[in-house]
N, CA, C and O atoms as a Tinker XYZ file with bonds, in Angstrom:
   448  protein
     1  N      0.834000   -1.185000    0.000000    73     2
     2  CA     0.000000    0.000000    0.000000    64     1     3
     3  C      0.876000    1.245000    0.000000    63     2     4     5
     4  O      0.355000    2.361000    0.007000    81     3
     5  N      2.178000    1.079000   -0.007000    73     3     6
     6  CA     3.060000    2.232000    0.037000    64     5     7
     7  C      2.933000    3.094000   -1.208000    63     6     8     9
     8  O      3.216000    4.291000   -1.160000    81     7
     9  N      2.508000    2.501000   -2.333000    73     7    10
    10  CA     2.350000    3.300000   -3.541000    64     9    11
    11  C      1.180000    4.260000   -3.409000    63    10    12    13
    12  O      1.139000    5.281000   -4.096000    81    11
    13  N      0.223000    3.949000   -2.535000    73    11    14
    14  CA    -0.886000    4.860000   -2.306000    64    13    15
    15  C     -2.075000    4.643000   -3.222000    63    14    16    17
    16  O     -3.025000    5.425000   -3.194000    81    15
    17  N     -2.041000    3.596000   -4.035000    73    15    18
    18  CA    -3.156000    3.358000   -4.944000    64    17    19
    19  C     -3.974000    2.176000   -4.471000    63    18    20    21
    20  O     -3.427000    1.138000   -4.100000    81    19
    21  N     -5.290000    2.337000   -4.485000    73    19    22
    22  CA    -6.203000    1.292000   -4.061000    64    21    23
    23  C     -6.450000    0.307000   -5.188000    63    22    24    25
    24  O     -5.817000    0.378000   -6.241000    81    23
    25  N     -7.357000   -0.594000   -4.961000    73    23    26
    26  CA    -7.658000   -1.629000   -5.942000    64    25    27
    27  C     -8.341000   -1.068000   -7.182000    63    26    28    29
    28  O     -8.256000   -1.665000   -8.255000    81    27
    29  N     -9.008000    0.056000   -7.052000    73    27    30
    30  CA    -9.723000    0.614000   -8.200000    64    29    31
    31  C     -8.840000    1.540000   -9.039000    63    30    32    33
    32  O     -9.339000    2.182000   -9.963000    81    31
    33  N     -7.565000    1.622000   -8.745000    73    31    34
    34  CA    -6.651000    2.427000   -9.544000    64    33    35
    35  C     -6.449000    3.839000   -9.030000    63    34    36    37
    36  O     -5.485000    4.500000   -9.415000    81    35
    37  N     -7.331000    4.315000   -8.173000    73    35    38
    38  CA    -7.187000    5.659000   -7.625000    64    37    39
    39  C     -6.435000    5.622000   -6.312000    63    38    40    41
    40  O     -6.055000    4.552000   -5.837000    81    39
    41  N     -6.221000    6.782000   -5.729000    73    39    42
    42  CA    -5.521000    6.808000   -4.438000    64    41    43
    43  C     -6.358000    6.119000   -3.357000    63    42    44    45
    44  O     -7.585000    6.222000   -3.352000    81    43
    45  N     -5.692000    5.426000   -2.454000    73    43    46
    46  CA    -6.397000    4.740000   -1.361000    64    45    47
    47  C     -6.929000    5.778000   -0.386000    63    46    48    49
    48  O     -6.508000    6.934000   -0.405000    81    47
    49  N     -7.846000    5.364000    0.457000    73    47    50
    50  CA    -8.480000    6.303000    1.384000    64    49    51
    51  C     -7.486000    6.845000    2.405000    63    50    52    53
    52  O     -7.702000    7.925000    2.955000    81    51
    53  N     -6.420000    6.129000    2.665000    73    51    54
    54  CA    -5.445000    6.553000    3.672000    64    53    55
    55  C     -4.221000    7.238000    3.057000    63    54    56    57
    56  O     -3.298000    7.617000    3.778000    81    55
    57  N     -4.208000    7.396000    1.755000    73    55    58
    58  CA    -3.053000    8.001000    1.098000    64    57    59
    59  C     -2.744000    9.401000    1.612000    63    58    60    61
    60  O     -1.566000    9.713000    1.784000    81    59
    61  N     -3.729000   10.270000    1.869000    73    59    62
    62  CA    -3.397000   11.593000    2.421000    64    61    63
    63  C     -2.689000   11.505000    3.778000    63    62    64    65
    64  O     -1.806000   12.312000    4.070000    81    63
    65  N     -3.071000   10.533000    4.598000    73    63    66
    66  CA    -2.399000   10.355000    5.887000    64    65    67
    67  C     -0.955000    9.898000    5.678000    63    66    68    69
    68  O     -0.047000   10.334000    6.385000    81    67
    69  N     -0.755000    9.011000    4.692000    73    67    70
    70  CA     0.598000    8.526000    4.401000    64    69    71
    71  C      1.472000    9.685000    3.925000    63    70    72    73
    72  O      2.646000    9.766000    4.287000    81    71
    73  N      0.909000   10.576000    3.119000    73    71    74
    74  CA     1.664000   11.736000    2.658000    64    73    75
    75  C      2.069000   12.614000    3.836000    63    74    76    77
    76  O      3.174000   13.157000    3.855000    81    75
    77  N      1.181000   12.757000    4.819000    73    75    78
    78  CA     1.528000   13.545000    6.011000    64    77    79
    79  C      2.660000   12.899000    6.788000    63    78    80    81
    80  O      3.541000   13.593000    7.296000    81    79
    81  N      2.642000   11.558000    6.886000    73    79    82
    82  CA     3.718000   10.848000    7.588000    64    81    83
    83  C      5.041000   11.085000    6.875000    63    82    84    85
    84  O      6.041000   11.416000    7.511000    81    83
    85  N      5.049000   10.918000    5.553000    73    83    86
    86  CA     6.287000   11.134000    4.800000    64    85    87
    87  C      6.773000   12.568000    4.937000    63    86    88    89
    88  O      7.965000   12.800000    5.139000    81    87
    89  N      5.864000   13.535000    4.831000    73    87    90
    90  CA     6.253000   14.945000    4.964000    64    89    91
    91  C      6.858000   15.215000    6.337000    63    90    92    93
    92  O      7.830000   15.961000    6.461000    81    91
    93  N      6.277000   14.607000    7.360000    73    91    94
    94  CA     6.798000   14.795000    8.719000    64    93    95
    95  C      8.215000   14.233000    8.843000    63    94    96    97
    96  O      9.097000   14.875000    9.414000    81    95
    97  N      8.425000   13.028000    8.303000    73    95    98
    98  CA     9.760000   12.423000    8.373000    64    97    99
    99  C     10.785000   13.229000    7.571000    63    98   100   101
   100  O     11.928000   13.394000    7.996000    81    99
   101  N     10.364000   13.725000    6.412000    73    99   102
   102  CA    11.290000   14.498000    5.580000    64   101   103
   103  C     11.700000   15.782000    6.294000    63   102   104   105
   104  O     12.866000   16.175000    6.251000    81   103
   105  N     10.747000   16.433000    6.947000    73   103   106
   106  CA    11.059000   17.699000    7.623000    64   105   107
   107  C     11.785000   17.518000    8.947000    63   106   108   109
   108  O     12.543000   18.399000    9.351000    81   107
   109  N     11.577000   16.412000    9.626000    73   107   110
   110  CA    12.106000   16.280000   10.995000    64   109   111
   111  C     13.255000   15.296000   11.150000    63   110   112   113
   112  O     13.788000   15.157000   12.251000    81   111
   113  N     13.648000   14.616000   10.098000    73   111   114
   114  CA    14.755000   13.660000   10.217000    64   113   115
   115  C     15.725000   13.837000    9.055000    63   114   116   117
   116  O     15.384000   14.378000    8.003000    81   115
   117  N     16.932000   13.364000    9.282000    73   115   118
   118  CA    17.939000   13.306000    8.220000    64   117   119
   119  C     18.550000   11.913000    8.250000    63   118   120   121
   120  O     18.260000   11.119000    9.145000    81   119
   121  N     19.387000   11.624000    7.279000    73   119   122
   122  CA    20.034000   10.308000    7.233000    64   121   123
   123  C     20.948000   10.125000    8.442000    63   122   124   125
   124  O     21.111000    9.009000    8.937000    81   123
   125  N     21.536000   11.205000    8.911000    73   123   126
   126  CA    22.468000   11.118000   10.034000    64   125   127
   127  C     21.763000   11.207000   11.385000    63   126   128   129
   128  O     22.257000   10.658000   12.370000    81   127
   129  N     20.616000   11.889000   11.452000    73   127   130
   130  CA    19.945000   12.113000   12.735000    64   129   131
   131  C     18.443000   11.878000   12.582000    63   130   132   133
   132  O     17.758000   12.614000   11.871000    81   131
   133  N     17.943000   10.850000   13.255000    73   131   134
   134  CA    16.495000   10.570000   13.188000    64   133   135
   135  C     15.818000   10.842000   14.527000    63   134   136   137
   136  O     14.784000   10.248000   14.833000    81   135
   137  N     16.394000   11.732000   15.321000    73   135   138
   138  CA    15.814000   12.036000   16.635000    64   137   139
   139  C     14.485000   12.791000   16.520000    63   138   140   141
   140  O     13.729000   12.846000   17.490000    81   139
   141  N     14.191000   13.365000   15.365000    73   139   142
   142  CA    12.946000   14.088000   15.179000    64   141   143
   143  C     11.752000   13.187000   14.910000    63   142   144   145
   144  O     10.633000   13.669000   14.731000    81   143
   145  N     11.986000   11.881000   14.880000    73   143   146
   146  CA    10.887000   10.936000   14.630000    64   145   147
   147  C      9.777000   11.058000   15.662000    63   146   148   149
   148  O      8.613000   10.811000   15.347000    81   147
   149  N     10.116000   11.433000   16.878000    73   147   150
   150  CA     9.109000   11.534000   17.939000    64   149   151
   151  C      8.032000   12.558000   17.585000    63   150   152   153
   152  O      6.885000   12.426000   18.013000    81   151
   153  N      8.396000   13.575000   16.805000    73   151   154
   154  CA     7.414000   14.572000   16.394000    64   153   155
   155  C      6.377000   13.990000   15.444000    63   154   156   157
   156  O      5.294000   14.553000   15.285000    81   155
   157  N      6.698000   12.875000   14.818000    73   155   158
   158  CA     5.804000   12.281000   13.812000    64   157   159
   159  C      4.869000   11.222000   14.395000    63   158   160   161
   160  O      4.044000   10.666000   13.670000    81   159
   161  N      4.982000   10.939000   15.671000    73   159   162
   162  CA     4.148000    9.894000   16.282000    64   161   163
   163  C      2.647000   10.190000   16.141000    63   162   164   165
   164  O      1.904000    9.279000   15.775000    81   163
   165  N      2.160000   11.407000   16.409000    73   163   166
   166  CA     0.715000   11.652000   16.243000    64   165   167
   167  C      0.235000   11.454000   14.804000    63   166   168   169
   168  O     -0.851000   10.922000   14.575000    81   167
   169  N      1.049000   11.884000   13.836000    73   167   170
   170  CA     0.674000   11.735000   12.435000    64   169   171
   171  C      0.663000   10.259000   12.055000    63   170   172   173
   172  O     -0.213000    9.807000   11.318000    81   171
   173  N      1.638000    9.514000   12.559000    73   171   174
   174  CA     1.702000    8.077000   12.291000    64   173   175
   175  C      0.515000    7.350000   12.925000    63   174   176   177
   176  O     -0.022000    6.412000   12.336000    81   175
   177  N      0.104000    7.776000   14.118000    73   175   178
   178  CA    -1.075000    7.188000   14.766000    64   177   179
   179  C     -2.337000    7.442000   13.947000    63   178   180   181
   180  O     -3.198000    6.568000   13.847000    81   179
   181  N     -2.450000    8.638000   13.360000    73   179   182
   182  CA    -3.591000    8.934000   12.493000    64   181   183
   183  C     -3.612000    8.009000   11.283000    63   182   184   185
   184  O     -4.668000    7.528000   10.873000    81   183
   185  N     -2.433000    7.767000   10.717000    73   183   186
   186  CA    -2.342000    6.874000    9.560000    64   185   187
   187  C     -2.765000    5.448000    9.939000    63   186   188   189
   188  O     -3.534000    4.813000    9.218000    81   187
   189  N     -2.257000    4.953000   11.073000    73   187   190
   190  CA    -2.638000    3.604000   11.530000    64   189   191
   191  C     -4.132000    3.520000   11.838000    63   190   192   193
   192  O     -4.766000    2.498000   11.574000    81   191
   193  N     -4.689000    4.584000   12.392000    73   191   194
   194  CA    -6.130000    4.603000   12.676000    64   193   195
   195  C     -6.928000    4.528000   11.374000    63   194   196   197
   196  O     -7.949000    3.843000   11.300000    81   195
   197  N     -6.459000    5.230000   10.362000    73   195   198
   198  CA    -7.132000    5.168000    9.068000    64   197   199
   199  C     -7.090000    3.752000    8.503000    63   198   200   201
   200  O     -8.069000    3.282000    7.923000    81   199
   201  N     -5.965000    3.080000    8.670000    73   199   202
   202  CA    -5.834000    1.717000    8.145000    64   201   203
   203  C     -6.659000    0.701000    8.921000    63   202   204   205
   204  O     -7.331000   -0.138000    8.321000    81   203
   205  N     -6.617000    0.767000   10.261000    73   203   206
   206  CA    -7.144000   -0.329000   11.088000    64   205   207
   207  C     -8.376000    0.017000   11.920000    63   206   208   209
   208  O     -9.070000   -0.893000   12.373000    81   207
   209  N     -8.667000    1.277000   12.134000    73   207   210
   210  CA    -9.861000    1.732000   12.889000    64   209   211
   211  C     -9.914000    1.180000   14.319000    63   210   212   213
   212  O    -11.004000    0.938000   14.838000    81   211
   213  N     -8.777000    0.979000   14.956000    73   211   214
   214  CA    -8.748000    0.415000   16.316000    64   213   215
   215  C     -9.406000    1.347000   17.334000    63   214   216   217
   216  O    -10.187000    0.894000   18.171000    81   215
   217  N     -9.102000    2.628000   17.272000    73   215   218
   218  CA    -9.675000    3.574000   18.232000    64   217   219
   219  C    -11.177000    3.721000   18.007000    63   218   220   221
   220  O    -11.953000    3.810000   18.959000    81   219
   221  N    -11.575000    3.746000   16.743000    73   219   222
   222  CA   -13.000000    3.853000   16.429000    64   221   223
   223  C    -13.756000    2.633000   16.952000    63   222   224   225
   224  O    -14.844000    2.766000   17.512000    81   223
   225  N    -13.181000    1.451000   16.769000    73   223   226
   226  CA   -13.816000    0.231000   17.271000    64   225   227
   227  C    -13.922000    0.246000   18.786000    63   226   228   229
   228  O    -14.947000   -0.147000   19.343000    81   227
   229  N    -12.868000    0.695000   19.453000    73   227   230
   230  CA   -12.886000    0.752000   20.917000    64   229   231
   231  C    -13.953000    1.732000   21.404000    63   230   232   233
   232  O    -14.664000    1.448000   22.368000    81   231
   233  N    -14.064000    2.884000   20.740000    73   231   234
   234  CA   -15.104000    3.860000   21.122000    64   233   235
   235  C    -16.494000    3.288000   20.900000    63   234   236   237
   236  O    -17.383000    3.469000   21.732000    81   235
   237  N    -16.686000    2.596000   19.778000    73   235   238
   238  CA   -17.992000    2.012000   19.473000    64   237   239
   239  C    -18.367000    0.967000   20.516000    63   238   240   241
   240  O    -19.503000    0.944000   20.988000    81   239
   241  N    -17.418000    0.100000   20.879000    73   239   242
   242  CA   -17.693000   -0.920000   21.897000    64   241   243
   243  C    -18.012000   -0.279000   23.241000    63   242   244   245
   244  O    -18.908000   -0.740000   23.949000    81   243
   245  N    -17.290000    0.775000   23.600000    73   243   246
   246  CA   -17.541000    1.460000   24.873000    64   245   247
   247  C    -18.922000    2.112000   24.873000    63   246   248   249
   248  O    -19.635000    2.056000   25.875000    81   247
   249  N    -19.298000    2.726000   23.761000    73   247   250
   250  CA   -20.631000    3.335000   23.666000    64   249   251
   251  C    -21.728000    2.288000   23.742000    63   250   252   253
   252  O    -22.739000    2.495000   24.413000    81   251
   253  N    -21.539000    1.164000   23.059000    73   251   254
   254  CA   -22.541000    0.097000   23.097000    64   253   255
   255  C    -22.682000   -0.469000   24.504000    63   254   256   257
   256  O    -23.796000   -0.727000   24.960000    81   255
   257  N    -21.560000   -0.662000   25.194000    73   255   258
   258  CA   -21.607000   -1.186000   26.559000    64   257   259
   259  C    -22.316000   -0.196000   27.487000    63   258   260   261
   260  O    -23.125000   -0.598000   28.323000    81   259
   261  N    -22.016000    1.091000   27.342000    73   259   262
   262  CA   -22.668000    2.099000   28.178000    64   261   263
   263  C    -24.165000    2.156000   27.887000    63   262   264   265
   264  O    -24.966000    2.325000   28.807000    81   263
   265  N    -24.549000    2.017000   26.628000    73   263   266
   266  CA   -25.961000    2.030000   26.259000    64   265   267
   267  C    -26.686000    0.827000   26.858000    63   266   268   269
   268  O    -27.771000    0.968000   27.421000    81   267
   269  N    -26.079000   -0.364000   26.735000    73   267   270
   270  CA   -26.709000   -1.567000   27.309000    64   269   271
   271  C    -26.827000   -1.463000   28.826000    63   270   272   273
   272  O    -27.823000   -1.897000   29.405000    81   271
   273  N    -25.816000   -0.889000   29.468000    73   271   274
   274  CA   -25.851000   -0.725000   30.919000    64   273   275
   275  C    -26.970000    0.235000   31.319000    63   274   276   277
   276  O    -27.690000   -0.006000   32.288000    81   275
   277  N    -27.107000    1.322000   30.564000    73   275   278
   278  CA   -28.169000    2.291000   30.862000    64   277   279
   279  C    -29.542000    1.670000   30.623000    63   278   280   281
   280  O    -30.471000    1.913000   31.393000    81   279
   281  N    -29.680000    0.873000   29.568000    73   279   282
   282  CA   -30.958000    0.226000   29.272000    64   281   283
   283  C    -31.328000   -0.787000   30.351000    63   282   284   285
   284  O    -32.504000   -0.947000   30.680000    81   283
   285  N    -30.334000   -1.466000   30.897000    73   283   286
   286  CA   -30.594000   -2.464000   31.937000    64   285   287
   287  C    -31.087000   -1.802000   33.230000    63   286   288   289
   288  O    -31.821000   -2.423000   33.998000    81   287
   289  N    -30.694000   -0.559000   33.472000    73   287   290
   290  CA   -31.094000    0.131000   34.693000    64   289   291
   291  C    -32.520000    0.678000   34.614000    63   290   292   293
   292  O    -33.157000    0.922000   35.638000    81   291
   293  N    -33.006000    0.867000   33.402000    73   291   294
   294  CA   -34.347000    1.428000   33.228000    64   293   295
   295  C    -35.385000    0.353000   33.568000    63   294   296   297
   296  O    -35.397000   -0.723000   32.969000    81   295
   297  N    -36.239000    0.654000   34.522000    73   295   298
   298  CA   -37.278000   -0.299000   34.890000    64   297   299
   299  C    -38.469000   -0.125000   33.967000    63   298   300   301
   300  O    -38.921000    0.990000   33.706000    81   299
   301  N    -38.958000   -1.235000   33.487000    73   299   302
   302  CA   -40.139000   -1.188000   32.627000    64   301   303
   303  C    -41.383000   -1.163000   33.485000    63   302   304   305
   304  O    -41.483000   -1.908000   34.460000    81   303
   305  N    -42.319000   -0.324000   33.137000    73   303   306
   306  CA   -43.582000   -0.250000   33.863000    64   305   307
   307  C    -44.442000   -1.478000   33.607000    63   306   308   309
   308  O    -45.211000   -1.902000   34.470000    81   307
   309  N    -44.306000   -2.045000   32.417000    73   307   310
   310  CA   -45.156000   -3.169000   32.051000    64   309   311
   311  C    -44.446000   -4.521000   32.175000    63   310   312   313
   312  O    -44.951000   -5.526000   31.676000    81   311
   313  N    -43.294000   -4.557000   32.828000    73   311   314
   314  CA   -42.558000   -5.816000   32.957000    64   313   315
   315  C    -43.302000   -6.768000   33.888000    63   314   316   317
   316  O    -43.712000   -6.364000   34.977000    81   315
   317  N    -43.486000   -8.033000   33.481000    73   315   318
   318  CA   -44.176000   -8.988000   34.342000    64   317   319
   319  C    -43.289000   -9.394000   35.524000    63   318   320   321
   320  O    -42.067000   -9.481000   35.408000    81   319
   321  N    -43.933000   -9.635000   36.646000    73   319   322
   322  CA   -43.194000  -10.096000   37.819000    64   321   323
   323  C    -43.014000  -11.610000   37.721000    63   322   324   325
   324  O    -43.613000  -12.256000   36.862000    81   323
   325  N    -42.205000  -12.158000   38.583000    73   323   326
   326  CA   -41.997000  -13.605000   38.597000    64   325   327
   327  C    -43.308000  -14.324000   38.899000    63   326   328   329
   328  O    -43.579000  -15.384000   38.334000    81   327
   329  N    -44.114000  -13.759000   39.777000    73   327   330
   330  CA   -45.410000  -14.357000   40.089000    64   329   331
   331  C    -46.335000  -14.371000   38.879000    63   330   332   333
   332  O    -47.050000  -15.347000   38.649000    81   331
   333  N    -46.321000  -13.286000   38.108000    73   331   334
   334  CA   -47.137000  -13.244000   36.894000    64   333   335
   335  C    -46.734000  -14.354000   35.931000    63   334   336   337
   336  O    -47.587000  -14.988000   35.310000    81   335
   337  N    -45.457000  -14.580000   35.813000    73   335   338
   338  CA   -44.966000  -15.610000   34.896000    64   337   339
   339  C    -45.368000  -16.990000   35.400000    63   338   340   341
   340  O    -45.782000  -17.838000   34.610000    81   339
   341  N    -45.251000  -17.229000   36.708000    73   339   342
   342  CA   -45.645000  -18.526000   37.261000    64   341   343
   343  C    -47.143000  -18.774000   37.086000    63   342   344   345
   344  O    -47.559000  -19.905000   36.835000    81   343
   345  N    -47.962000  -17.714000   37.219000    73   343   346
   346  CA   -49.415000  -17.868000   37.086000    64   345   347
   347  C    -49.853000  -18.246000   35.679000    63   346   348   349
   348  O    -50.988000  -18.681000   35.483000    81   347
   349  N    -48.983000  -18.090000   34.710000    73   347   350
   350  CA   -49.341000  -18.494000   33.355000    64   349   351
   351  C    -49.518000  -20.010000   33.249000    63   350   352   353
   352  O    -50.197000  -20.501000   32.347000    81   351
   353  N    -48.902000  -20.745000   34.178000    73   351   354
   354  CA   -49.053000  -22.184000   34.213000    64   353   355
   355  C    -48.136000  -22.926000   33.265000    63   354   356   357
   356  O    -48.180000  -24.154000   33.203000    81   355
   357  N    -47.331000  -22.231000   32.547000    73   355   358
   358  CA   -46.458000  -22.884000   31.572000    64   357   359
   359  C    -45.321000  -23.613000   32.277000    63   358   360   361
   360  O    -44.896000  -24.677000   31.826000    81   359
   361  N    -44.831000  -23.060000   33.363000    73   359   362
   362  CA   -43.697000  -23.671000   34.037000    64   361   363
   363  C    -44.074000  -24.963000   34.744000    63   362   364   365
   364  O    -43.315000  -25.931000   34.715000    81   363
   365  N    -45.226000  -24.986000   35.369000    73   363   366
   366  CA   -45.607000  -26.148000   36.160000    64   365   367
   367  C    -46.573000  -27.074000   35.435000    63   366   368   369
   368  O    -46.971000  -28.095000   35.996000    81   367
   369  N    -46.953000  -26.757000   34.228000    73   367   370
   370  CA   -47.930000  -27.575000   33.508000    64   369   371
   371  C    -47.285000  -28.876000   33.040000    63   370   372   373
   372  O    -46.091000  -28.913000   32.744000    81   371
   373  N    -48.087000  -29.953000   32.972000    73   371   374
   374  CA   -47.547000  -31.204000   32.443000    64   373   375
   375  C    -47.237000  -31.066000   30.948000    63   374   376   377
   376  O    -47.729000  -30.156000   30.280000    81   375
   377  N    -46.422000  -31.977000   30.445000    73   375   378
   378  CA   -45.993000  -31.896000   29.049000    64   377   379
   379  C    -47.173000  -31.929000   28.079000    63   378   380   381
   380  O    -47.126000  -31.289000   27.028000    81   379
   381  N    -48.236000  -32.670000   28.420000    73   379   382
   382  CA   -49.384000  -32.759000   27.513000    64   381   383
   383  C    -50.045000  -31.397000   27.330000    63   382   384   385
   384  O    -50.469000  -31.054000   26.227000    81   383
   385  N    -50.134000  -30.616000   28.416000    73   383   386
   386  CA   -50.755000  -29.292000   28.319000    64   385   387
   387  C    -49.890000  -28.325000   27.516000    63   386   388   389
   388  O    -50.407000  -27.398000   26.892000    81   387
   389  N    -48.598000  -28.536000   27.532000    73   387   390
   390  CA   -47.697000  -27.668000   26.788000    64   389   391
   391  C    -47.566000  -28.120000   25.335000    63   390   392   393
   392  O    -46.867000  -27.484000   24.547000    81   391
   393  N    -48.227000  -29.202000   24.984000    73   391   394
   394  CA   -48.136000  -29.784000   23.644000    64   393   395
   395  C    -46.698000  -30.171000   23.311000    63   394   396   397
   396  O    -46.217000  -29.942000   22.202000    81   395
   397  N    -46.024000  -30.763000   24.297000    73   395   398
   398  CA   -44.655000  -31.212000   24.111000    64   397   399
   399  C    -44.583000  -32.710000   24.355000    63   398   400   401
   400  O    -45.347000  -33.264000   25.145000    81   399
   401  N    -43.675000  -33.338000   23.680000    73   399   402
   402  CA   -43.415000  -34.749000   23.900000    64   401   403
   403  C    -42.093000  -34.861000   24.648000    63   402   404   405
   404  O    -41.160000  -34.097000   24.403000    81   403
   405  N    -42.029000  -35.816000   25.555000    73   403   406
   406  CA   -40.801000  -36.027000   26.305000    64   405   407
   407  C    -39.732000  -36.545000   25.353000    63   406   408   409
   408  O    -39.983000  -37.458000   24.567000    81   407
   409  N    -38.565000  -35.975000   25.423000    73   407   410
   410  CA   -37.465000  -36.386000   24.566000    64   409   411
   411  C    -36.581000  -37.352000   25.312000    63   410   412   413
   412  O    -36.321000  -37.187000   26.504000    81   411
   413  N    -36.121000  -38.366000   24.601000    73   411   414
   414  CA   -35.214000  -39.305000   25.259000    64   413   415
   415  C    -33.816000  -38.699000   25.369000    63   414   416   417
   416  O    -32.984000  -39.217000   26.113000    81   415
   417  N    -33.546000  -37.629000   24.653000    73   415   418
   418  CA   -32.218000  -37.016000   24.671000    64   417   419
   419  C    -32.112000  -35.864000   25.663000    63   418   420   421
   420  O    -31.020000  -35.568000   26.148000    81   419
   421  N    -33.214000  -35.220000   25.969000    73   419   422
   422  CA   -33.193000  -34.079000   26.862000    64   421   423
   423  C    -33.827000  -34.442000   28.205000    63   422   424   425
   424  O    -34.850000  -35.126000   28.233000    81   423
   425  N    -33.253000  -34.008000   29.291000    73   423   426
   426  CA   -33.857000  -34.307000   30.592000    64   425   427
   427  C    -35.171000  -33.543000   30.762000    63   426   428   429
   428  O    -35.318000  -32.419000   30.282000    81   427
   429  N    -36.107000  -34.165000   31.444000    73   427   430
   430  CA   -37.367000  -33.497000   31.742000    64   429   431
   431  C    -37.872000  -33.978000   33.077000    63   430   432   433
   432  O    -37.464000  -35.028000   33.573000    81   431
   433  N    -38.765000  -33.197000   33.653000    73   431   434
   434  CA   -39.262000  -33.489000   34.980000    64   433   435
   435  C    -40.723000  -33.924000   34.842000    63   434   436   437
   436  O    -41.545000  -33.210000   34.266000    81   435
   437  N    -41.022000  -35.074000   35.366000    73   435   438
   438  CA   -42.385000  -35.571000   35.361000    64   437   439
   439  C    -43.170000  -34.892000   36.472000    63   438   440   441
   440  O    -42.727000  -34.872000   37.621000    81   439
   441  N    -44.331000  -34.336000   36.143000    73   439   442
   442  CA   -45.185000  -33.700000   37.123000    64   441   443
   443  C    -46.438000  -34.550000   37.275000    63   442   444   445
   444  O    -47.128000  -34.816000   36.292000    81   443
   445  N    -46.737000  -34.975000   38.489000    73   443   446
   446  CA   -47.920000  -35.805000   38.734000    64   445   447
   447  C    -49.064000  -34.967000   39.218000    63   446   448
   448  O    -50.146000  -35.492000   39.478000    81   447
């Protein structure tokens, strides 16, 4: 990808970032002294972010986790209680009432 051209023949999406990295190295380093490389670290990080989207992915995961956590804290007004669910009779009903057949492969509890 060092040539800067994508698969469609035009410049790749990260080519402008690569040009900034090269410009930074040209201005801040020489063949004899490369101590100015430290000045190019932010530009190089931008280029890597363009290539791999690691920071964007981390932000997205953090936002999704925060959203799920906030949603879990919100109490629903219409949420059924455990007693409401038990009163439906599905949990304690015999298999015939649930229209289920006992499987020889799955464990089941016989209710008399």
